[in-house]
C-alpha positions, 0 to 999 in steps of 0.5 A: 838950585836950592843952594842959591835960592835959600843961600845954603852952604851945602846941598840940603838933600842927601841919601847919606845920614848927616849927624850935623842935620838932626830933627830933634823931635820928642822921640828923637831926643828920647832915643838919643838919651837912651843911646847915650845912657847905654854908652855912658853906663857900659850897658851890654847893648841898647836897641832903638827901632823905627821905620826906614828913614826915621833917623836911627843911623843919624842918631848913632853917628851923632853919638859917635861924634859926641863921645870921645874915643 
């Protein structure tokens, strides 16, 4: 229904985190920067917290996609 009306390429709503569809709000950008900093500087661990559904897993998946093995 939504795909045809809005001419979308894929389904707009999913329960699974999708790193290609991130809302880059101020807090999301800051959390991602901290995650990236932790990985790039070999930090022992980095913690981000937030409510269920706030995008934590999506940010981690985006980071894993961005960082080379």
